[in-house]
Structure formats: structure tokens, C-alpha cells
C-alpha positions as CSV (number, residue, x, y, z in Angstrom):
1,X,0.0,0.0,0.0
2,X,2.8,2.4,0.9
3,X,4.5,1.8,-2.5
4,X,1.3,2.3,-4.3
5,X,0.7,5.6,-2.4
6,X,4.2,6.7,-3.1
7,X,3.9,6.0,-6.8
8,X,0.6,7.9,-6.9
9,X,2.3,10.9,-5.4
10,X,5.2,10.7,-7.8
11,X,2.8,10.5,-10.7
12,X,0.9,13.5,-9.5
13,X,4.1,15.5,-8.9
14,X,5.3,14.6,-12.5
15,X,2.0,15.7,-14.0
16,X,2.1,18.9,-12.0
17,X,5.6,19.7,-13.2
18,X,4.6,19.1,-16.8
19,X,1.5,21.3,-16.4
20,X,3.4,24.2,-14.7
21,X,6.2,24.1,-17.3
22,X,3.8,24.1,-20.2
23,X,1.8,27.0,-18.6
24,X,4.9,29.0,-17.9
25,X,5.9,28.6,-21.6
26,X,2.5,29.8,-22.9
27,X,2.2,32.6,-20.4
28,X,5.8,33.8,-21.3
29,X,5.1,33.7,-25.1
30,X,1.5,34.9,-25.2
31,X,0.9,36.7,-21.9
32,X,-1.7,36.1,-19.3
33,X,-4.7,37.4,-21.2
34,X,-4.2,35.4,-24.4
35,X,-3.3,32.2,-22.6
36,X,-6.2,29.9,-21.6
37,X,-6.5,26.8,-19.4
38,X,-7.5,24.9,-22.5
39,X,-4.3,26.0,-24.3
40,X,-2.3,24.5,-21.4
41,X,-4.4,21.3,-21.5
42,X,-3.8,20.8,-25.2
43,X,0.0,21.4,-24.8
44,X,0.3,18.6,-22.1
45,X,-2.2,16.3,-23.8
46,X,-4.9,16.5,-21.1
47,X,-8.5,17.6,-21.0
48,X,-9.4,21.0,-19.5
49,X,-11.3,19.2,-16.6
50,X,-8.1,17.2,-15.8
51,X,-6.2,20.5,-15.3
52,X,-8.8,21.5,-12.7
53,X,-7.7,18.6,-10.5
54,X,-4.4,20.5,-10.0
55,X,-5.5,24.2,-10.0
56,X,-8.7,26.1,-9.1
57,X,-8.7,28.5,-12.1
58,X,-6.5,30.3,-14.6
59,X,-5.2,32.7,-11.9
60,X,-4.2,29.8,-9.7
61,X,-2.6,28.1,-12.6
62,X,-0.5,31.2,-13.3
63,X,0.5,31.7,-9.6
64,X,1.5,28.1,-9.2
65,X,3.4,28.0,-12.5
66,X,5.4,31.1,-11.5
67,X,6.0,29.7,-8.0
68,X,7.2,26.4,-9.5
69,X,9.7,28.3,-11.7
70,X,11.0,30.4,-8.9
71,X,11.4,27.4,-6.7
72,X,13.5,25.6,-9.3
73,X,15.6,28.8,-9.6
74,X,16.1,28.9,-5.8
75,X,16.7,25.1,-5.5
76,X,19.3,25.1,-8.3
77,X,21.3,27.8,-6.6
78,X,21.0,26.0,-3.2
79,X,22.4,22.8,-4.8
80,X,25.3,24.7,-6.3
81,X,26.4,26.5,-3.1
82,X,26.4,23.1,-1.4
83,X,29.3,22.0,-3.7
84,X,31.7,24.4,-1.9
85,X,32.7,24.7,1.7
86,X,33.7,28.3,2.5
87,X,31.1,31.0,3.1
88,X,32.9,33.4,0.7
89,X,32.7,30.9,-2.1
90,X,29.1,30.2,-1.4
91,X,28.3,33.9,-1.4
92,X,30.0,34.4,-4.7
93,X,28.2,31.4,-6.3
94,X,24.9,32.5,-5.0
95,X,25.3,36.0,-6.3
96,X,26.7,35.0,-9.7
97,X,24.5,32.0,-10.5
98,X,21.3,33.8,-9.4
99,X,22.1,36.4,-12.0
100,X,23.2,33.9,-14.7
101,X,20.2,31.6,-14.2
102,X,17.9,34.2,-15.8
103,X,20.3,34.6,-18.6
104,X,19.9,30.8,-19.3
105,X,16.1,30.7,-18.9
106,X,14.5,32.8,-21.5
107,X,10.9,31.9,-20.8
108,X,11.2,32.9,-17.1
109,X,13.0,36.1,-18.2
110,X,10.2,36.9,-20.7
111,X,7.6,36.4,-18.0
112,X,9.3,38.8,-15.7
113,X,9.3,41.4,-18.4
114,X,5.6,40.9,-19.0
115,X,4.8,40.9,-15.2
116,X,7.4,43.0,-13.4
117,X,5.3,42.8,-10.2
118,X,6.6,39.3,-9.7
119,X,9.5,41.1,-8.0
120,X,8.6,43.5,-5.3
121,X,10.5,45.1,-2.4
122,X,7.4,45.1,-0.2
123,X,6.8,41.8,1.7
124,X,3.1,42.7,2.1
125,X,2.7,42.9,-1.7
126,X,4.9,39.8,-2.5
127,X,2.7,37.2,-4.2
128,X,5.6,34.7,-3.9
129,X,6.7,35.5,-0.3
130,X,7.3,31.9,0.7
131,X,9.6,31.2,-2.2
132,X,11.5,34.5,-1.7
133,X,11.7,33.9,2.1
134,X,13.4,30.5,1.3
135,X,16.0,32.3,-0.8
136,X,16.5,34.9,2.0
137,X,17.0,32.1,4.5
138,X,19.6,30.5,2.2
139,X,21.5,33.9,2.0
140,X,21.2,34.4,5.8
141,X,22.7,30.9,6.4
142,X,25.7,31.8,4.2
143,X,26.2,35.2,6.0
144,X,26.0,33.5,9.4
145,X,28.5,30.8,8.3
146,X,30.9,33.6,7.2
147,X,30.6,35.3,10.6
148,X,31.2,31.9,12.4
149,X,34.3,31.3,10.2
150,X,35.6,34.7,11.1
151,X,35.8,35.9,7.4
152,X,32.7,38.2,7.6
153,X,32.2,41.1,10.0
154,X,29.9,40.3,12.9
155,X,26.8,42.1,11.7
156,X,23.1,42.1,12.3
157,X,22.4,39.0,10.1
158,X,18.6,39.7,9.6
159,X,19.0,43.3,8.6
160,X,22.0,42.7,6.3
161,X,20.2,39.7,4.6
162,X,17.2,41.9,4.0
163,X,19.3,44.7,2.6
164,X,21.4,42.5,0.3
165,X,18.3,40.7,-1.0
166,X,16.7,44.1,-1.7
167,X,19.8,45.2,-3.7
168,X,19.6,41.9,-5.5
169,X,16.0,42.4,-6.5
170,X,16.6,45.9,-7.7
171,X,19.6,44.7,-9.7
172,X,17.4,42.0,-11.4
173,X,14.7,44.6,-12.2
174,X,17.3,47.0,-13.6
175,X,18.9,44.2,-15.7
176,X,16.0,42.3,-17.0
177,X,12.8,44.3,-16.5
178,X,13.9,47.9,-17.1
179,X,17.1,47.3,-19.0
180,X,18.8,50.6,-19.9
181,X,21.7,49.2,-21.9
182,X,24.2,49.4,-19.2
183,X,26.7,46.6,-18.6
184,X,25.1,44.4,-16.0
185,X,28.0,42.0,-15.9
186,X,30.4,44.8,-15.1
187,X,28.0,46.1,-12.4
188,X,27.7,42.7,-10.9
189,X,31.5,42.3,-10.7
190,X,32.0,45.7,-9.2
191,X,29.1,45.2,-6.7
192,X,30.4,41.8,-5.5
193,X,34.0,43.3,-5.1
194,X,32.5,46.2,-3.1
195,X,30.6,43.8,-0.8
196,X,33.7,41.8,-0.1
197,X,36.1,44.6,0.5
198,X,33.9,47.4,1.8
199,X,33.8,51.0,0.6
200,X,36.2,52.7,3.1
201,X,39.9,52.3,3.0
202,X,41.4,50.9,6.1
């Protein structure tokens, strides 16, 4: 019975992933208004009524598809920082790969351009608070590790995490949502160097 239950859960998770990936692709290419639940059903080879076993309505489908994409983004970075030991290396990977991930995932990038409110600096307006909170906790753990290792200044971890995450969000908005033609790669390199060395000469 347990194996049967496990296989059922796996099958459901697999179908959910296919639905959310298909929906993300359609929303990215055609936008929210032009994409229908029926379009998604056709793309995954299911009936419209089958889709409603997984979501309540089109808005729910959209929110869950975006959440799924953001979770994959966060989990990919989390897996990569676990490949190194030092907090400084983890911080550099988290900063660099978070930026590069969007470069490599055009559909998610296109969706962010169509719906810039996916990113917000206000927790009360954040539709994807739980996903973003997970990303912040990951950053917080790296900063705390750096303090414990003696390579980062002893700072207020909560406030510094919130500040750095806000800077990161603003950087993503500037780079991908409101691109002004400036060199984002150069900005990233200089910003990371500034964080590591500080602004004032000692």
C-alpha cells in the first residue's frame, strides 16, 4: 500500500511539473490574457477538466506556475552552493549563479518582463513570499557561516540579509525588466567586489 501511495504521489508531482512548465511557456510567449487553461491542457495532452484537478482556475494556474519556476531557480542555486565549503565561495556562487540563471532561462525572463510585479521590495505585496523567504534564509545561512568562520564582520544578520536581498531584487529589475543598456555583468563584478572589500579604505 505504501509503495502504491508513493507511486501515486510521484505520478501527481510529475504531472504537476509538466502542467506548470507548459503553462509557464505559454504565459511567457502569449501573456496572461491570451493564454487559456484549454491551451495548457492541449499542450500537455490532457483535458481542461483534468487540469482543474491541480488548480482552481486560470489565476491559480498562473501563480502556481510562476512559484514552481521560482522554486526551481532557488533550489538550483541552493544545490550549487552546497558544492563548496567556504562562506565566501558560497556567497560568490549564490550572487553569480542567481544572475546567470535568468540569462539561461529565456521563458522565465520573458515572463518577468511581462509581469514586473513578480518582483517587489514590499513583503506585504509579495505574491511569492514563501519562495523568496526561502531564498533569503539561504542567504542568511551563508552570512552566518561567514561570521562563524571569522571571514565576515559580525553584523546584524537579519538586517544585512534583507538589505542585500533588496539590492539583488533591484539589480534584477534593472537588468531584465527595465534594461537601460548598461553593462550588468560589469555592475555585478564591481558590486560583488565592493561587498567583499567594503567601501572605506582601512
